[in-house]
C-alpha positions, 0 to 999 in steps of 0.5 A: 118493300124496303131496300135492300141496302138499308137493311143491310146497313143498319144490321151492319151498325148494330153489329158493330156496337154489339162487338167486343171493345166497341164504343160506337152506337148504331146512327139510326134505329129505324123500324122495319114497318117505315118505309124509305121513299127514295125518288130514283131517277128513270135511269141510273148513272151507269145506264146513261154512261153506257148510252153516252159511249154507245153514242160517241161510238156511232157517231165515230162509225158515221163519221168514218163512213162519211170521210171513206165516202168522201174519199171515194167519190173525190178519187172516182171523180178524178179517174174522169 
């Protein structure tokens, strides 16, 4: 299956070349039967960013918990 964005881009280029007063020609005329092989990474950049932000938030919560536990232990030991 051919990627939708490349098909739409080529149709847009053809539309631009046929519009009135346009001397611009399509950049590439790729036959529909030719498949485009794109090597996509396993995860997209936005997914990696979401995962990174989630890790940062969890690390912050964990660190805050450690500080709270440490302060509570310190004040508890001061009483005795």
